[in-house]
C-alpha positions as CSV (number, residue, x, y, z in Angstrom):
1,M,82.8,-62.4,-1.8
2,G,85.9,-60.2,-2.3
3,C,86.8,-60.7,-5.9
4,N,88.2,-58.7,-8.8
5,K,86.1,-57.8,-11.8
6,E,87.1,-60.9,-13.8
7,D,86.7,-63.3,-10.8
8,C,83.3,-61.8,-10.0
9,S,82.1,-62.2,-13.6
10,S,83.1,-65.8,-13.7
11,Q,81.6,-66.5,-10.3
12,L,78.4,-64.7,-11.3
13,L,78.1,-66.8,-14.5
14,Y,78.7,-70.0,-12.4
15,Y,75.9,-69.1,-10.0
16,E,73.5,-68.0,-12.7
17,E,74.0,-71.3,-14.5
18,L,73.7,-73.3,-11.2
19,A,70.4,-71.6,-10.3
20,A,69.1,-72.1,-13.8
21,A,70.0,-75.8,-13.7
22,H,68.4,-76.3,-10.3
23,P,65.5,-73.8,-10.2
24,R,63.9,-75.4,-7.1
25,E,67.0,-75.3,-5.0
26,A,66.8,-72.4,-2.6
27,S,70.5,-72.5,-1.7
28,H,71.6,-71.9,-5.3
29,H,69.4,-68.8,-5.5
30,R,70.8,-67.5,-2.2
31,D,74.3,-68.0,-3.5
32,L,73.4,-66.2,-6.7
33,G,72.1,-63.3,-4.6
34,L,75.4,-63.1,-2.9
35,A,77.2,-63.1,-6.2
36,Y,75.0,-60.2,-7.4
37,L,75.8,-58.3,-4.2
38,A,79.5,-58.7,-4.9
39,V,79.0,-56.7,-8.2
40,D,76.5,-54.2,-6.6
41,A,73.5,-55.5,-8.6
42,L,71.1,-54.9,-5.7
43,K,67.8,-55.4,-7.6
44,R,69.0,-58.7,-9.0
45,A,70.4,-59.7,-5.6
46,E,67.0,-59.0,-4.0
47,A,65.2,-61.0,-6.6
48,A,67.5,-64.0,-6.1
49,F,67.2,-63.9,-2.3
50,S,63.4,-63.5,-2.6
51,R,63.3,-66.6,-4.8
52,A,65.2,-68.5,-2.2
53,V,62.7,-67.5,0.4
54,E,59.8,-68.5,-1.8
55,L,61.4,-71.9,-2.2
56,D,62.3,-72.3,1.5
57,G,60.4,-70.0,3.8
58,E,62.6,-71.1,6.7
59,D,65.9,-70.1,5.0
60,H,66.9,-67.5,7.6
61,A,70.0,-66.5,5.7
62,A,68.1,-65.8,2.5
63,G,65.5,-63.8,4.4
64,F,68.2,-61.9,6.2
65,W,69.7,-60.9,2.8
66,V,66.4,-59.9,1.4
67,G,66.1,-57.5,4.4
68,R,69.6,-56.3,4.0
69,T,69.3,-55.7,0.3
70,R,66.0,-53.8,0.8
71,Y,67.8,-51.7,3.4
72,L,70.6,-50.9,1.1
73,R,68.1,-49.9,-1.6
74,G,66.5,-47.5,0.9
75,Q,63.3,-49.6,1.2
76,Y,63.2,-49.4,5.0
77,E,59.6,-50.3,5.7
78,S,59.9,-53.4,3.5
79,A,63.2,-54.3,5.1
80,A,61.7,-53.9,8.6
81,R,58.9,-56.2,7.7
82,M,61.3,-58.9,6.6
83,F,63.5,-58.4,9.8
84,E,60.3,-58.6,11.9
85,R,59.4,-61.9,10.3
86,L,62.8,-63.3,10.9
87,T,62.9,-62.3,14.5
88,G,59.8,-64.5,14.9
89,L,61.4,-67.3,12.9
90,V,64.7,-67.4,14.7
91,P,64.4,-65.2,17.8
92,G,67.9,-65.8,19.0
93,R,69.7,-64.3,16.1
94,Y,71.1,-60.9,17.4
95,E,72.1,-59.7,13.9
96,T,68.4,-59.7,12.8
97,H,67.4,-57.7,15.9
98,A,70.3,-55.3,15.4
99,D,69.3,-54.7,11.7
100,L,65.7,-54.3,12.7
101,G,66.6,-51.6,15.2
102,L,68.8,-49.8,12.7
103,T,66.0,-49.9,10.1
104,Y,63.5,-48.5,12.6
105,L,65.9,-45.6,13.2
106,F,66.0,-44.8,9.5
107,I,62.2,-45.0,9.3
108,A,61.9,-42.6,12.2
109,H,64.1,-40.1,10.5
């Protein structure tokens, strides 16, 4: 997102309110997850992305960010499972294959 502390705080509040006002809208939870990532709140980001995936199992972007967040938190096996799921969902997305391969490297070491 690239914001200073004040901007990030106001953006985070905006996305928290939006997700609360529209709890069944996957895109709002995905956006909330990105706002949490901007302030390095990885657990909250993963929870928001996971909620988006629960609401829309075909939301590749939300699933991708679940995997990325788990990877950043050192949860490599769980990240790999999400990336594996996504490669089946959208096989042509090279980013997912690249992150899956990188995650496998961390699991092996």
